[in-house]
N, C-alpha and C positions, 0 to 999 in steps of 0.2 A: 492567818486563818479567822475568818469571819465567824462571831459567837453571837447566838441568838440572845437577844436583850442587852448586848452591850452597846454603848453609845460612842461615836467617833468624831468627837466635837474637834479634836484635834488633827484631824487628818487634813490633807490639801483638796484641792479641787481637782487634782489629777487622780486621787484615789476613787473619787466617787464616780467621775467619768469612765475609769475604767471598771468599775463594778457593773455600770449600765450599759456598757458598750458603745459608748459615744467617743468618736474620735477626737481627741484634742491636740491640734496641730502645734507644732514648735516655730513653724512659719508661714509667710502668707503664701496661700494658694490662689490660683485665678479666681476660684469659686468665692473665696473669702472677698477679693479686690473687687469683684463684680458687686456683692451683696452690700459690702460698706459703701460703695460709689451710688449705688440705687438708693440704700438707707439714708445717706446724709443729704440727696436731692429732695427726697420725699421728707425728711425731718424739716428742711429749711423751707421748703413749700407750706408745709403743715404750720410752722411757726408764723412766716409772713401772713398766710391768709386769714388765720383766727384771730392774729394780733389787729388787723384790718378789721374784722368785725367786731371784737370788743370795743376799738376806737369808735367806730360807727355807732354803737350801741350808746358809749357813755359821751358823745357829741351831740346826739339829735335828741332833743326833748320827745320827739314823738315816740321813742323805742323807751321812754322809762316808764313803761308798764309790766304788769305781771308776766304775761306770756314772753316779753322779750327778756325778762331776768332768766327765763329756762332757756332761751337761746344764747343768752351770755353765758350761762353756766355750761353748756355745751360747746361753746367755743373755749371756756375756760378748761374744759376737762381735755378737749382735743390739742390746746396748747401744751398742757402738762404731758400728755400723750406725745407731742412733739418733742419736748425736752427731755421725755423718759427713753424715747428710741435712739436721740443724739447721744444722750449719755451711753446706751447700750453699743453704737457705733464705735465710740472711744474705747470701749471695752470688750471687744469681741475677739475672734481670732487667735492669735498667739497671745495676745493679752489676757486672757480668761486664765490661762493657767497662771498668773501672776496673781489674780485676785484671791483674797481672803473669803473663808466662808461667811464672814460678815458682809463682805463687799459683794458677794456675790447674790447675797439674799438682797440687798439694797437694790442692784440690777434688777432683779427679778420683781423686788416689791414697787418699784416704781412703775414699771410696765404693767403689772397687775391692777393697782390702784387706778390709774389713768385710764386704762381701757375699760376698767368695769365702771367708772365714773362716766364715761362717754356712751355705753350700751344703756345703763341705767337712766341717763337724762333723754335717751331717745324715746326709753318707755314713758317717762313722765311727760314729755311734750306730746306723746299720742293720748295720755290720760287726759290732760288739760285740754287737747283739741275736741275729744268727745263730750269732755263735760260742756264746753262752751257751746259746740255745736246741739247737743242735745237740749241744753237749757235756752237755746236761743240767747245766748248772752255774749256782749262785744268782749273781744280780748282786753279792753282797758277796764271792764268792770269785774274782771277775776280777783278773788279775794287773795290781796296780797300776803297774809300771813299763811294760807295754805301753799303757795307757791314757794315761799321761803321754808316751810316745813318740807316739802319736797325737795329743795335742795339740799336741806340737812341730812334727809334719809338719805338720798342718792350717796353723798358723801362719807357717811357713817358705813354704809353697806361698802363703799369701795376701799374706804380705810380698813374694814374687819378683813376682806378677802385679799388685800394686799398684803397685811401684817401678819395674818394667821401662819402662814408658811414659815416665816422665820421664828416665831415663838412656839409650835406646836405641831402644824401640820406638813412636816418635813419627813424625811426618812433616814435621819443621821443615827436613829437607834433600831431601824429595822431595814437594813440594806436590800431584803429581798421584795421590799414593796416600791423602789425607787423607780421612777419614769425614765425612760430613755432621753426624750426630748428636753426635759429639766432635771438632770441627774440629782439634784438636791431635795427634788420635790416627790412627794407622795403620789403614787398614780391615781388614787381616790380623788386628791385635789382637783388634777387634771380633768376627772372624769366630771365632778361638781361644777367646775366652771365652763366646763362645754354645754353641760345639759342646762347649766342658769342662761347662758348666753341663748340656745335653743329655747327656752321658756319663754325669754324676753322676746324673741321673735314671732312665736305664736301668739304672744298676747298682742302685739303690734298688728300681725295680721286680723287676728279678731278687732281690734278696736278700729281699725281703717276700714275695713270690711263693713261693719255696723254702721260708721259714719258714711260710707257711700251709698248704702242701702236708703239710709234716712234722707239724705240731701236729694237722692233719685225721686224718693216718693213724693218730697215737699216740691221738687220742682215739676213733676207730674200732675199734681193737684193745682200748681197754680196755672200750669198751662190748660187746664181743664176751663179755669174761669176767664183765661185772657187769651187772646189771639195767639196762636203758636208763633213766639218770637224766636228768632236765632240765637238770642242771647241765652234761652233756657237750655238748648243744646249746646251751647259753647261752655255754660257752665258745668254739665255733665262731663263732657269730655275733658274740661281742665281738671275736674275732681280725679278723673280716672288716671290722668296723665300724672296728677300730683303722688296719688296713691301708689302707682306703677314704678315711679322714679325712687320715692322712698323705700318700698320694700324690696325693690330691685336692687339698690345699692347696697341695702344691708345683707342680701343674700349671696350678690358677688363678692362682695369684700370679706365678711365673715364665715360665709359657709365652709371655704375648704380649711380654714384654721379650725373652725370645730370640729370637722370630720376627723383631722389627725390628732388633735387633743383626746378627742374621744376614744378613738383607736387606742394610742397610747394609754390612755386612763384604763382601758379595758384588757389590758395586756396582750395585745394582737402580736403574736411571735411573727407572723408571716408578712405583717405590715411593715413596708419599708418607708416608716414616717421621717426619718432623719434625712433622707434624699431631698424632702421638700418642704421640710420645717421652717427653713430662714424665708423662703420665696412667700408662702402663706401667711408667716408673720408679716412680712411687709405689705403683704395685701390688705392684712387688717389695720395695719396702721395707715394706710392710702385711705382707709374710711372716715380718719380725722380730717383728710382734705376734702373728700368728697362730701361730708357732712355741712363744710363752710358753703358749697355750691347749692346743694338740695335745699338746706334749711335758710338760708340766709340771701344768696345771690339771687334767688328766684322772686324775691321781694322788691318791689319796683321802687320804693321809698329808700331800701337799704343800698340798693345799686345809685340811687341818686347822691346818697352820703357817701359811698364809697368813692364815687368820681368827684366829689367835693373835696373829700378828705386828699385824695391823689393828686388833684390840680392844684390844693394849696401846696403841697409839697414839692409839687415840679415848680411851680410860682416862687415859693421861700428860696427854693435852690438856684433859679435863675436869677433872683434877684441878689443872691450873695455873690452869685457869679459877675453880674453888671457890676456890683459894687466894688470888687475886686478889679474888674478890668478898668473902671474909672480911676481908682486909688491908683493904679499901675501909671495910667495914662497922666496925670497930675504928676506922679514923680518923676517920670521921664522928661516932662515939659520944663520942669523947673529944676532940672540936672544938667549940669553944663560938663563935659568931659574936656580936661585938659591934660596934654601930653608934656611934661616938664622935659628939661634937656637931658634927663637921665633914661627917658623912653618907656616909664613905667606909667600907667593911666591913675589920675588921680579924679575923685568926685569931687565936687565943689557944689554943695546944696545950698540953694538959695529960698529955701522954705521960710 
């Protein structure tokens, strides 16, 4: 019997899942296999692409500028998200029931921290782009201290949201407030997380809209004093394309997860959030892969650095294989095989 005000720190994971009405399977279902297969694929791609971005920023001196610190931080946050989701894939399905309460909070905390850091960095990049455009300031002239403080602020916020559930923002002492999607977390936490992500999106829309109209006005003024060159029209179209891609990627990847989190946080009894939660979380994780494409791969210098790194990697691999083949050829040329009278082959090396 559940008593109000009583805490259940010694209960099992199954106790809380039963309380929330979330099924805890004891065997691998087809749905679990599909989710884990897709999840592992996405996680590996996220890890590889963001490692490539970090390697490119570290190896190219042209990227040792404040704005690229933010891009590097975005890649680091997304890399962390890939690791967190990989950890989830190895501790989901029937393995969930074997987790301790602390293990469950670690699994959830890794996801919450990494995804919060990724979303917060997207907002920080938008703010710095806005500042540099409005001040007509080159990215290389951005104050390093300001960017470093932004990065520190991002991780403080991310760690705060990631660690709070394990220490206080849970439902171990208030079972009636437990969410269905995350049975150990309070519904209010899910609602706040969803609303925070929605706020970040609205701020990004406002910032990029302001940037767009500001740049368009400048282009129009320049066109009045100079013969209308196609380049001005290309600049406007390119900016529109960039804004649409950035905001569109965020909407496609994050909106479904935000909606189900908010519905669960508001305790919508008629909403079947459990039927789609795993797929929507996977879509949100895929944003860590999309970020690498949207924010880094569209940079021409970044693409050249990618090609150089990959070519060096392939060249190093082919060099090793050539050396191995040459070594094998030398060994074969300098070895004589003799068949003694007993019929067993002997190797006589003349190195």
